[in-house]
C-alpha positions in Angstrom: 38.4 32.4 58.5 37.8 28.9 57.2 40.6 26.3 57.0 42.7 26.7 53.9 45.3 24.3 52.5 48.2 25.4 50.3 50.8 23.3 48.6 54.5 24.0 48.9 56.5 23.7 45.7 60.3 23.5 45.3 61.8 25.9 42.7 65.3 25.9 41.2 66.2 29.1 39.3 62.5 30.1 39.0 61.5 26.7 37.5 59.1 24.5 39.6 60.7 21.1 40.3 58.1 19.4 42.4 55.7 19.6 45.4 57.4 19.2 48.8 54.6 19.6 51.3 51.6 21.6 52.4 50.5 24.4 54.7 47.2 24.3 56.6 46.1 27.8 57.6 43.4 28.0 60.2 41.9 30.8 62.4 43.8 29.6 65.5 47.2 28.7 63.8 49.3 27.3 61.2 50.5 23.7 60.4 53.4 23.0 57.9 54.4 19.6 56.6 57.5 19.2 54.4 58.7 16.0 52.6 61.5 15.2 50.3 63.5 18.4 50.8 66.7 18.6 48.9 69.6 17.5 51.1 71.8 20.5 52.2 72.7 19.1 55.5 70.3 21.3 57.5 68.4 20.0 60.5 66.0 23.0 60.8 63.9 24.9 58.2 62.8 28.4 59.1 59.3 29.8 58.2 58.6 33.5 57.8 55.4 35.4 57.3 55.5 38.1 54.6 53.1 41.0 55.0 54.6 43.1 52.2 57.8 43.4 50.3 59.8 44.9 53.2 58.1 43.2 56.1 59.1 39.6 56.9 58.5 38.1 60.3 60.0 34.9 61.7 57.2 32.4 62.6 58.8 29.1 63.6 61.5 26.4 63.0 60.6 23.1 61.5 62.9 20.3 62.7 64.1 18.2 59.7 65.0 14.5 59.6 66.2 13.1 56.2 64.3 15.8 54.3 61.0 15.4 56.2 59.6 17.6 58.9 56.4 19.2 60.4 55.5 21.8 62.9 52.6 23.9 64.0 52.1 27.2 65.8 49.3 29.3 67.2 48.8 32.9 66.1 49.7 35.6 68.6 48.8 39.3 69.0 52.2 40.1 67.3 51.6 37.8 64.3 48.1 37.3 63.2 46.7 35.4 60.2 45.3 38.6 58.7 48.9 40.0 58.5 50.3 37.0 56.7 49.9 37.5 52.9 52.6 35.0 52.0 54.9 32.5 53.6 58.6 32.3 52.9 60.5 29.1 53.5 64.2 29.6 52.3 
């Protein structure tokens, strides 16, 4: 697998508002950077891998500070890059 970079967009009622970060997907792991998140008073943002409609697995927490945050993780035998068809960040 080569390195892949994906943008993270913020949606409100299924309408794209703006870009709020990016995800770097690599063979050894995952890096997520978020910026300018809407303020809802949260200090942590959770990230999930979605393999299919009924299979969502928790990956990591991203600590937030004033709407900004970043975190990285390494793939494990339980969660592999091949099993991650989509990322969900509520």
